[in-house]
PANUVEX-962134 format. One line per 10 residues: number of its first residue (from 0); their letters; for each residue x, y, z of N, C-alpha, C. Coordinates in Angstrom, 1 decimal. Last residue first. Layout:
N
NUM) A) X Y Z X Y Z X Y Z ~ ... .
END
This chain:
66
65) EEKQLKKLIE) -18.2 7.9 4.1 -18.8 6.8 4.7 -20.2 7.2 5.3 ~ -16.8 9.8 3.4 -17.5 9.3 2.6 -18.5 8.6 2.9 ~ -14.8 10.1 5.8 -16.1 11.4 5.5 -16.9 10.8 4.4 ~ -13.2 8.1 4.9 -13.9 8.0 6.1 -15.4 8.8 6.0 ~ -11.8 8.8 2.7 -12.8 7.6 2.6 -13.5 7.9 4.1 ~ -10.6 10.9 3.9 -11.5 11.2 3.2 -12.2 10.1 2.9 ~ -8.8 9.6 5.4 -9.7 10.8 6.1 -10.4 11.1 5.3 ~ -7.5 8.4 3.3 -8.4 7.4 4.6 -9.2 8.4 5.3 ~ -6.0 10.6 2.3 -7.1 9.3 1.6 -7.8 8.7 2.6 ~ -4.4 11.1 4.6 -5.1 12.0 3.9 -6.0 11.1 2.8 .
55) RINDVDSLDS) -2.8 8.5 4.7 -3.9 9.3 6.0 -4.8 10.1 5.3 ~ -1.5 8.9 2.5 -2.4 7.6 2.8 -3.6 8.0 4.1 ~ 0.1 11.3 2.7 -0.6 10.9 1.6 -1.8 9.9 2.1 ~ 1.8 10.5 4.8 0.9 11.2 5.0 -0.6 11.4 4.1 ~ 3.2 8.1 3.4 2.2 7.8 4.9 1.4 9.1 5.2 ~ 4.5 9.9 2.0 3.8 9.0 1.5 2.9 8.5 2.5 ~ 5.9 11.7 3.7 5.2 12.3 2.6 4.1 11.2 2.5 ~ 8.1 11.2 5.6 7.0 10.5 5.7 5.6 11.2 4.2 ~ 11.1 11.5 5.7 10.4 12.0 4.7 9.5 10.5 4.6 ~ 13.2 10.2 7.3 12.0 11.7 8.0 11.2 12.2 6.7 .
45) SNQLPNYQGL) 14.5 8.7 6.4 13.8 8.2 7.4 12.3 9.4 7.7 ~ 15.8 8.4 3.6 15.5 9.3 4.3 14.4 9.1 5.0 ~ 17.9 5.8 3.4 16.8 6.1 2.8 16.9 7.2 3.8 ~ 20.8 5.6 3.4 20.7 5.4 2.2 18.9 5.7 2.1 ~ 21.2 5.3 6.5 21.8 6.6 5.8 21.6 6.5 4.2 ~ 19.0 4.5 8.8 19.9 3.9 7.1 19.8 5.1 6.5 ~ 17.5 3.6 11.1 18.7 4.1 11.1 19.4 3.7 9.7 ~ 14.3 3.9 12.6 15.7 3.2 11.7 16.4 4.1 11.3 ~ 12.2 5.2 13.7 13.0 4.4 14.4 14.5 3.6 13.5 ~ 10.9 6.2 11.6 11.0 7.0 12.1 12.2 6.6 13.3 .
35) RDAMAIDLVN) 9.5 4.0 10.8 10.5 4.5 10.0 11.4 5.5 10.3 ~ 7.9 2.9 13.0 8.9 2.1 12.3 10.2 2.9 11.9 ~ 6.0 5.5 12.8 7.3 4.8 14.4 8.0 4.0 13.7 ~ 4.6 4.8 10.4 5.3 5.8 10.6 6.7 5.9 11.9 ~ 3.8 1.7 10.9 4.6 2.6 10.2 5.3 3.3 9.8 ~ 1.8 2.8 13.2 3.1 1.8 13.3 4.3 2.0 12.2 ~ 0.1 4.4 11.9 0.6 4.5 13.0 2.1 3.9 13.2 ~ -1.1 2.6 9.7 -0.1 4.0 9.5 0.9 4.3 10.7 ~ -2.2 1.0 11.6 -1.1 0.1 11.1 0.0 2.0 10.3 ~ -4.1 2.5 12.7 -3.4 2.1 13.9 -2.1 1.6 13.0 .
25) MAKEYGAESF) -5.7 3.2 10.6 -5.0 4.3 11.1 -4.0 3.7 12.3 ~ -6.9 0.7 10.1 -5.8 1.1 9.4 -5.2 2.2 9.5 ~ -7.8 0.9 12.7 -6.8 -0.4 12.5 -6.3 0.2 11.4 ~ -10.5 2.5 12.0 -9.0 2.6 13.3 -8.0 1.8 13.2 ~ -11.3 1.8 9.6 -10.7 3.0 9.8 -9.5 2.9 10.9 ~ -10.7 -1.2 8.4 -12.1 -0.5 9.1 -10.5 0.7 9.2 ~ -10.1 -3.8 6.7 -9.4 -3.7 8.0 -10.5 -2.3 9.2 ~ -11.3 -3.7 4.3 -11.3 -4.7 4.9 -11.0 -4.9 6.9 ~ -11.6 -0.9 3.5 -13.0 -1.8 3.5 -12.5 -3.2 4.4 ~ -8.5 -0.1 3.4 -10.3 0.2 4.4 -11.2 -0.3 4.6 .
15) FTRVKKERNE) -7.8 -1.7 1.4 -7.6 -1.8 3.0 -8.7 -1.4 3.9 ~ -9.2 -0.5 -0.3 -9.5 -1.9 -0.4 -9.1 -2.1 1.2 ~ -8.4 2.1 -0.4 -10.0 1.8 -0.3 -10.2 0.0 0.4 ~ -5.5 1.3 -0.6 -6.1 2.4 0.5 -7.5 1.6 0.8 ~ -6.0 0.9 -3.5 -5.1 0.0 -2.6 -5.4 0.7 -1.3 ~ -6.8 3.0 -4.9 -7.4 1.9 -5.0 -7.1 1.1 -4.1 ~ -4.8 5.3 -4.2 -5.9 5.2 -3.8 -7.2 4.2 -3.8 ~ -2.6 3.7 -5.7 -2.4 4.0 -4.1 -3.6 4.4 -3.7 ~ -2.3 4.2 -8.5 -2.7 3.0 -8.2 -2.7 3.2 -6.6 ~ -0.7 6.5 -9.2 -2.3 6.0 -9.5 -3.2 4.7 -8.9 .
5) EKAFIM) 1.7 6.0 -7.3 0.5 7.0 -6.7 -0.6 6.9 -7.5 ~ 2.2 2.7 -6.6 2.2 3.8 -7.1 1.4 4.7 -7.3 ~ 3.0 1.2 -3.5 1.8 1.3 -4.5 2.4 2.8 -5.0 ~ 3.8 1.2 -0.8 5.1 1.0 -1.6 3.8 1.0 -3.5 ~ 1.7 1.3 0.9 2.7 2.3 1.2 3.7 2.3 -0.1 ~ 0.7 -1.1 0.2 -0.3 0.0 -0.1 1.3 0.9 0.0 .
END
């Protein structure tokens, strides 16, 4: 879901949202964010959480639509 291409991301998030529900989906994003911030990898910028933030916004939009 996080690694999905931008054009396919909303579809994958929608599928995940329908299977897991809003609260569990947000919890998974919190875990993904904490995991990324806790890692030290000089080849990967752990402070770039724009993809996680993008998915969080999609989830909020889906929640409002329901």
